[in-house]
C-alpha positions as CSV (number, residue, x, y, z in Angstrom):
1,M,-1.6,16.9,20.0
2,K,-5.2,18.3,20.4
3,I,-7.5,19.2,17.6
4,S,-8.7,22.8,17.6
5,E,-12.3,24.0,17.3
6,D,-11.3,25.5,13.9
7,Q,-10.1,22.1,12.7
8,L,-13.3,20.4,13.8
9,R,-15.4,23.1,12.2
10,A,-13.5,22.6,8.9
11,V,-14.0,18.9,8.7
12,L,-17.6,19.0,9.7
13,D,-18.3,21.8,7.3
14,D,-16.7,19.7,4.6
15,T,-18.8,16.7,5.5
16,A,-22.0,18.6,5.6
17,Q,-21.3,20.0,2.1
18,D,-20.6,16.6,0.7
19,I,-23.8,15.0,1.9
20,P,-27.2,16.0,0.5
21,P,-29.6,17.5,2.9
22,D,-32.4,15.0,2.2
23,G,-30.7,12.1,3.9
24,V,-27.7,10.0,4.3
25,P,-26.6,8.2,1.1
26,P,-26.7,4.4,1.4
27,L,-23.5,2.4,1.2
28,R,-23.6,0.4,-2.0
29,L,-22.3,-3.1,-2.4
30,A,-21.6,-4.5,-5.8
31,S,-21.7,-8.4,-6.7
32,G,-6.3,4.2,-8.2
33,R,-4.1,4.4,-9.2
34,R,-2.7,6.9,-6.7
35,H,-2.1,9.5,-9.4
36,S,-4.2,12.7,-9.1
37,R,-4.0,12.8,-12.9
38,R,-3.9,9.8,-15.1
39,R,-4.4,8.7,-18.7
40,V,-6.5,5.8,-19.9
41,S,-3.4,4.3,-21.5
42,R,-1.9,2.9,-18.3
43,R,1.7,2.2,-17.6
44,R,2.7,-1.4,-17.9
45,W,2.1,-2.1,-14.2
46,Q,0.6,0.0,-13.5
47,G,-19.6,20.5,17.4
48,W,-19.4,23.2,19.7
49,L,-22.0,25.8,18.4
50,A,-25.6,25.6,17.4
51,P,-24.9,26.4,13.7
52,L,-22.8,23.2,13.5
53,A,-25.5,21.0,15.0
54,A,-26.8,19.8,11.6
55,A,-23.3,19.0,10.4
56,V,-22.5,17.1,13.6
57,S,-25.6,15.0,13.3
58,V,-24.9,14.2,9.7
59,A,-21.4,13.1,10.5
60,V,-22.6,10.8,13.3
61,I,-25.2,9.2,11.1
62,V,-22.6,8.5,8.4
63,A,-20.3,7.0,11.0
64,S,-23.0,4.6,12.0
65,L,-23.4,3.1,8.5
66,T,-22.7,-0.6,8.3
67,F,-22.7,-3.3,5.7
68,A,-23.3,-6.1,8.2
69,G,-23.6,-9.5,6.4
70,A,-21.9,-8.3,3.3
71,F,-19.7,-11.3,3.3
72,S,-22.6,-13.7,3.3
73,S,-23.8,-12.4,0.0
74,Q,-20.8,-13.8,-1.7
75,H,-19.1,-16.3,0.6
76,H,-19.9,-17.6,4.0
77,A,-17.8,-15.5,6.5
78,G,-17.3,-18.4,8.9
79,H,-15.6,-20.5,6.3
80,A,-13.5,-17.6,5.0
81,A,-12.3,-16.9,8.6
82,H,-11.2,-20.4,9.5
83,R,-7.6,-20.8,10.8
84,P,-5.4,-22.1,8.0
85,G,-2.3,-24.1,8.7
86,G,1.0,-24.7,6.9
87,P,2.5,-21.6,5.2
88,F,-0.8,-19.7,5.7
89,A,-0.7,-20.0,9.5
90,G,-0.5,-16.6,11.1
91,L,-1.3,-14.6,8.0
92,P,-3.9,-11.7,8.2
93,P,-7.3,-13.2,7.3
94,Y,-8.4,-10.6,4.7
95,Y,-7.0,-8.2,2.2
96,V,-8.3,-5.3,0.1
97,Q,-7.6,-4.4,-3.5
98,I,-8.7,-1.2,-5.2
99,A,-9.8,-2.5,-8.6
100,D,-11.6,-1.6,-11.8
101,P,-14.9,-3.6,-12.4
102,N,-13.5,-4.5,-15.9
103,P,-9.7,-4.5,-15.9
104,Q,-9.6,-5.3,-19.6
105,S,-11.3,-2.1,-20.6
106,T,-9.3,1.0,-21.6
107,A,-12.3,3.3,-20.8
108,P,-12.2,5.3,-17.5
109,Q,-13.8,3.4,-14.7
110,R,-14.9,3.9,-11.1
111,E,-12.7,1.8,-8.8
112,S,-14.1,-0.2,-5.9
113,A,-12.6,-1.9,-2.8
114,V,-12.6,-5.7,-3.2
115,I,-12.3,-7.7,0.0
116,R,-10.8,-11.2,-0.3
117,A,-9.9,-14.0,2.1
118,T,-6.1,-14.4,2.2
119,A,-6.1,-18.2,2.4
120,T,-8.6,-18.8,-0.4
121,G,-8.7,-15.7,-2.6
122,K,-12.5,-15.8,-2.4
123,V,-14.2,-12.4,-3.0
124,L,-16.2,-11.7,0.1
125,A,-17.6,-8.2,-0.9
126,T,-17.1,-5.4,-3.3
127,V,-17.5,-1.9,-1.7
128,T,-18.2,1.1,-3.8
129,A,-17.5,4.7,-2.7
130,P,-20.3,6.4,-0.7
131,K,-22.0,9.3,-2.4
132,P,-21.1,11.9,-3.4
133,Y,-17.8,10.1,-4.1
134,D,-17.7,7.8,-7.1
135,T,-14.3,6.0,-6.9
136,F,-11.7,4.7,-4.4
137,A,-8.2,6.0,-5.1
138,S,-6.1,4.0,-2.7
139,A,-6.1,1.8,0.4
140,A,-3.8,0.9,3.3
141,G,-4.1,-1.7,6.1
142,T,-2.8,-2.1,9.6
143,G,-1.3,-5.5,8.8
144,D,-3.9,-7.5,10.8
145,G,-6.2,-8.0,7.8
146,R,-9.1,-6.4,9.6
147,T,-8.6,-2.6,9.7
148,F,-8.1,-0.6,6.6
149,V,-8.2,3.1,5.5
150,L,-9.8,3.8,2.1
151,A,-9.4,7.1,0.1
152,A,-12.6,8.1,-1.7
153,A,-12.6,10.7,-4.5
154,K,-14.8,12.3,-7.2
155,Q,-13.7,11.5,-10.7
156,K,-13.7,13.9,-13.6
157,V,-13.1,12.7,-17.1
158,T,-12.1,15.1,-19.9
159,H,-11.4,14.5,-23.6
160,E,-9.0,16.7,-25.4
161,G,-6.3,16.5,-28.0
162,G,-7.3,13.0,-29.0
163,G,-6.7,11.7,-25.4
164,T,-8.6,11.1,-22.2
165,D,-7.6,12.5,-18.9
166,V,-9.0,11.3,-15.6
167,Q,-8.7,13.7,-12.7
168,T,-9.6,13.0,-9.1
169,S,-10.6,15.5,-6.4
170,P,-8.9,15.6,-3.0
171,V,-9.6,12.4,-1.2
172,R,-11.9,11.8,1.8
173,L,-10.7,9.1,4.1
174,F,-12.8,6.3,5.6
175,R,-12.0,3.5,8.0
176,L,-13.1,0.0,7.0
177,R,-13.3,-2.6,9.8
178,I,-14.0,-6.3,9.3
179,G,-15.3,-8.1,12.4
180,T,-14.9,-11.7,13.4
181,G,-18.4,-12.6,12.4
182,G,-18.1,-11.1,8.9
183,H,-19.7,-7.8,9.9
184,A,-17.9,-4.7,8.7
185,T,-18.3,-0.9,9.1
186,L,-17.2,2.0,6.9
187,T,-16.6,5.1,9.0
188,P,-15.6,8.6,7.8
189,L,-12.4,9.8,9.6
190,L,-12.2,13.2,11.3
191,I,-9.6,14.4,8.8
192,P,-10.3,17.1,6.2
193,A,-10.0,16.2,2.5
194,Q,-6.4,15.6,1.5
195,P,-4.4,15.5,-1.7
196,E,-3.7,12.0,-2.9
197,G,-0.6,10.3,-1.5
198,D,0.8,7.1,-0.2
199,L,-1.0,5.8,2.9
200,A,0.1,3.8,5.9
201,V,-2.0,2.9,9.0
202,S,-0.3,2.1,12.3
203,P,-0.7,-1.4,13.6
204,D,-3.1,-0.4,16.4
205,G,-5.1,1.7,13.9
206,T,-4.7,5.0,15.8
207,K,-2.5,6.8,13.3
208,L,-2.4,7.4,9.6
209,A,0.7,8.6,7.7
210,I,0.4,10.2,4.3
211,G,3.5,10.7,2.1
212,D,3.7,12.6,-1.2
213,E,6.2,13.4,-3.9
214,N,6.6,16.9,-2.6
215,A,8.8,15.4,0.1
216,T,6.2,15.8,2.9
217,I,4.9,13.3,5.4
218,R,1.8,14.0,7.5
219,V,0.8,11.9,10.5
220,F,-2.8,12.1,11.8
221,D,-4.3,11.0,15.0
222,L,-7.4,9.1,13.8
223,A,-9.3,9.8,17.1
224,T,-8.9,13.5,17.0
225,G,-7.8,14.5,13.5
226,A,-4.7,16.2,14.9
227,E,-1.9,16.5,12.4
228,R,1.9,16.6,12.6
229,T,3.9,17.4,9.4
230,W,7.5,17.0,8.3
231,T,9.0,18.3,5.0
232,W,12.4,17.4,3.5
233,P,14.6,20.4,2.7
234,G,15.2,20.5,-1.0
235,R,14.5,17.6,-3.3
236,G,13.7,14.2,-1.9
237,R,10.5,12.6,-3.2
238,I,8.7,10.2,-1.0
239,T,8.2,7.3,-3.4
240,N,9.5,3.9,-4.4
241,N,10.8,2.0,-7.4
242,A,7.8,-0.1,-8.0
243,G,6.0,1.9,-10.7
244,G,3.3,3.4,-8.4
245,N,2.5,0.2,-6.6
246,G,3.7,-1.5,-3.4
247,E,4.3,0.0,0.0
248,V,6.2,3.3,0.4
249,L,5.5,3.8,4.1
250,S,5.4,1.2,6.9
251,W,5.1,1.2,10.7
252,T,6.7,-0.7,13.5
253,A,4.4,-2.3,16.1
254,N,5.1,0.3,18.7
255,D,3.2,2.8,16.5
256,R,6.2,5.2,16.8
257,T,8.6,4.5,14.0
258,L,7.6,5.1,10.4
259,A,9.9,3.8,7.6
260,F,9.7,5.7,4.3
261,Q,11.4,5.3,1.0
262,Q,12.8,8.3,-0.8
263,W,14.5,9.1,-4.1
264,V,17.4,11.5,-3.6
265,G,19.2,12.2,-6.8
266,N,19.8,8.7,-8.3
267,S,19.6,6.9,-5.0
268,I,16.9,5.0,-3.2
269,D,17.0,5.5,0.6
270,V,15.0,3.9,3.3
271,R,14.8,6.2,6.4
272,L,13.2,5.9,9.8
273,L,11.1,8.7,11.2
274,D,10.4,9.1,14.9
275,T,6.8,10.3,14.7
276,T,6.9,11.5,18.3
277,A,9.4,14.2,17.2
278,P,8.2,17.8,16.7
279,G,7.1,18.5,13.2
280,G,9.3,20.4,10.8
281,D,12.5,19.2,9.2
282,L,12.1,15.6,7.9
283,Q,15.8,15.1,7.5
284,R,16.6,16.0,11.1
285,A,13.7,13.9,12.5
286,S,14.7,10.8,10.6
287,R,17.8,8.6,10.1
288,L,19.1,6.6,7.2
289,A,18.6,2.9,7.6
290,V,19.4,1.4,4.1
291,A,20.7,3.1,0.9
292,W,21.1,2.0,-2.7
293,P,23.4,4.8,-4.0
294,G,22.8,5.3,-7.7
295,D,20.2,2.5,-7.3
296,A,23.1,0.1,-6.9
297,E,25.6,-0.8,-4.2
298,T,27.9,-3.7,-3.5
299,F,27.1,-5.8,-0.4
300,H,28.8,-8.8,1.2
301,Y,26.0,-11.3,1.8
302,V,25.8,-13.5,4.9
303,D,27.2,-16.4,2.9
304,G,30.2,-14.4,1.8
305,K,29.1,-13.9,-1.8
306,V,29.8,-10.5,-3.2
307,S,27.0,-9.2,-5.5
308,N,25.9,-5.9,-7.0
309,V,22.5,-5.2,-5.5
310,I,20.4,-3.0,-7.8
311,S,17.2,-2.0,-6.1
312,G,14.7,-2.7,-3.4
313,F,11.3,-2.1,-5.1
314,S,9.1,-1.4,-2.1
315,A,11.0,-2.0,1.2
316,I,9.1,-2.3,4.5
317,I,10.2,-2.5,8.1
318,T,9.3,-5.6,10.2
319,P,6.9,-4.9,13.0
320,D,9.5,-5.6,15.6
321,G,11.6,-2.8,14.0
322,S,14.7,-5.0,13.6
323,K,14.8,-5.4,9.8
324,I,14.2,-3.7,6.5
325,V,12.8,-6.2,4.0
326,A,13.1,-5.6,0.2
327,A,12.8,-7.4,-3.0
328,A,16.4,-7.2,-4.4
329,V,18.3,-8.0,-7.6
330,S,22.0,-8.8,-7.9
331,E,24.1,-8.9,-11.0
332,D,27.5,-10.3,-11.9
333,Q,29.0,-9.1,-15.1
334,H,31.8,-11.6,-15.8
335,P,30.1,-13.8,-16.8
336,L,26.7,-12.3,-16.9
337,A,24.4,-13.7,-14.2
338,S,21.5,-12.3,-12.2
339,E,19.7,-13.3,-9.1
340,L,16.3,-12.3,-7.7
341,M,15.8,-12.6,-3.9
342,F,14.1,-11.1,-0.8
343,T,16.8,-9.5,1.3
344,E,16.5,-8.6,5.0
345,F,18.7,-5.7,6.1
346,S,19.5,-4.8,9.7
347,A,17.6,-1.6,10.6
348,A,20.4,-0.7,12.9
349,T,23.4,-1.2,10.6
350,G,22.0,-1.4,7.1
351,R,23.8,-4.7,6.4
352,P,22.1,-7.8,4.9
353,V,21.3,-10.4,7.6
354,A,19.2,-12.9,5.7
355,V,18.3,-13.8,2.1
356,L,15.1,-15.7,1.1
357,G,13.8,-17.1,-2.1
358,R,16.9,-16.9,-4.3
359,W,16.4,-17.5,-8.0
360,R,19.4,-17.6,-10.3
361,L,19.3,-16.3,-13.9
362,P,22.4,-17.5,-15.6
363,G,23.3,-15.4,-18.6
364,L,20.3,-13.1,-18.2
365,Y,19.2,-9.8,-16.8
366,P,15.9,-9.8,-14.7
367,G,12.9,-9.1,-16.9
368,Q,10.3,-8.3,-14.2
369,I,10.1,-6.9,-10.7
370,Q,9.4,-8.6,-7.4
371,D,8.0,-7.0,-4.3
372,V,7.3,-7.5,-0.6
373,Q,3.8,-6.6,0.7
374,W,3.7,-7.8,4.4
375,A,6.0,-9.2,7.0
376,S,5.5,-11.2,10.2
377,P,6.8,-9.5,13.4
378,S,10.4,-10.8,12.9
379,G,10.3,-11.2,9.1
380,D,10.4,-14.9,9.1
381,K,7.3,-15.0,7.0
382,L,6.5,-12.6,4.1
383,I,3.7,-12.0,1.7
384,V,5.4,-11.2,-1.6
385,L,5.0,-10.7,-5.3
386,A,7.4,-13.2,-6.8
387,H,8.3,-15.0,-10.0
388,K,6.4,-18.1,-11.0
389,P,8.3,-21.4,-10.6
390,G,10.2,-22.8,-13.5
391,P,13.5,-22.3,-15.4
392,P,14.1,-18.8,-16.8
393,V,14.0,-18.3,-20.5
394,S,15.1,-15.5,-22.7
395,D,12.5,-12.9,-23.6
396,P,12.2,-13.1,-27.5
397,Q,11.2,-9.4,-27.6
398,S,14.3,-8.2,-25.8
399,A,17.3,-7.0,-27.7
400,G,20.0,-9.7,-27.8
401,H,17.7,-12.1,-25.9
402,R,19.6,-11.5,-22.7
403,V,16.5,-10.6,-20.5
404,A,14.6,-13.3,-18.6
405,A,11.0,-13.8,-19.3
406,Y,8.7,-15.0,-16.4
407,G,5.4,-14.3,-14.8
408,I,4.8,-13.0,-11.3
409,E,2.3,-14.0,-8.6
410,F,1.4,-13.2,-5.0
411,G,2.4,-15.8,-2.3
412,V,4.0,-16.6,1.0
413,Q,7.8,-16.6,1.3
414,T,9.7,-18.3,4.1
415,A,13.1,-19.9,4.5
416,A,11.4,-23.2,3.4
417,G,10.3,-21.8,0.1
418,F,7.5,-20.0,-1.8
419,T,3.8,-20.9,-1.8
420,P,1.3,-19.1,-4.1
421,L,-1.8,-17.5,-2.5
422,P,-4.8,-19.4,-3.9
423,G,-7.2,-17.3,-6.0
424,A,-5.1,-14.1,-5.7
425,P,-5.7,-11.5,-8.4
426,V,-3.3,-11.6,-11.3
427,P,-0.8,-8.6,-11.2
428,G,-1.9,-6.1,-13.9
429,P,-3.3,-2.6,-14.2
430,N,-5.0,-2.6,-10.8
431,P,-3.0,-1.5,-7.7
432,W,-1.7,-4.4,-5.6
433,P,-3.5,-5.7,-2.6
434,V,-3.0,-4.4,1.0
435,W,-3.2,-6.3,4.2
């Protein structure tokens, strides 16, 4: 895949138009939702030719911008980057969350990228979008906690019919790299502006996948900007069942296989795309790995128990490619009993092979989602969004008081149990963190 002169010209022209002629805008340090159109009342969780010389030089200058020492302004990087032990051993050192400066406000806000230390939750830096952009719409990470892609956009607020609409322009993509000494760089990628979508960066940081609800997946080579595109024939939205949060796309460590989630009719499917295949038909280039027909299917678990599994909220593939990991729910009707868990399915057969973090809800339906955000190479250690410890109680606001009430928090899940991440943000209106 080679980028053409026309492609290069397009991205450099776009960049030159975005940046004022009187200089390079400074990167500002302070301290998206992914929808292209959103309301303030959020959901519950919600260079070959001379004429191009100026554009080339502007692009190079922007690429050299750094915010070295940004961590030291809020927390000493050496302390944040220490090697933690116990359940935090082997976790990526940092994560990024796209967040409003005031999450309690209902007014439209410009979202920033907040960098935190995984083991402590300390805020190391808050990065605002470079001019002329004024907000970050989404983010994705390679899984090592040091390389991320941020989508910056221009925000337009309109008031009509008694409501407030917030629209964002097509996004411009930037690479954020965090070095071992706490130095970080923000670099514009050689990719033209794109419509908003779900992002996933390959583990080695060389490829970026973008999926959208129009049943299209695009994979870009980040060194050249070259693109390969697949589209699903007919209806088949690329999305998940986590209310606009969580991971929709995920990569294996060989940077070849991309797992994606898809709504087909009433079913949630997880499919595996060979990104070395020619672009074109997404159905032909991928294969089904795990399916929840009608958002529910009966499975025989590894311990012999038969349950009705209702949903994986945002399933991801383990880096070694052997398993699909999802937050799952089971229900027994006679008598009524539910169970929350993190289920690992074989990527080869679709059958469950391991279950972690089971939580029984006798006489109750689940009242809140769980989710899986990151997995170790084999899936033996997960970063998840899970229920807070304690006995389940009936939600007094539910009809018949048959729905469980409980809070959720980010933490580490292993076979030995669940450990909350210290200082992690409380799940709420902001998008969930990425590693």
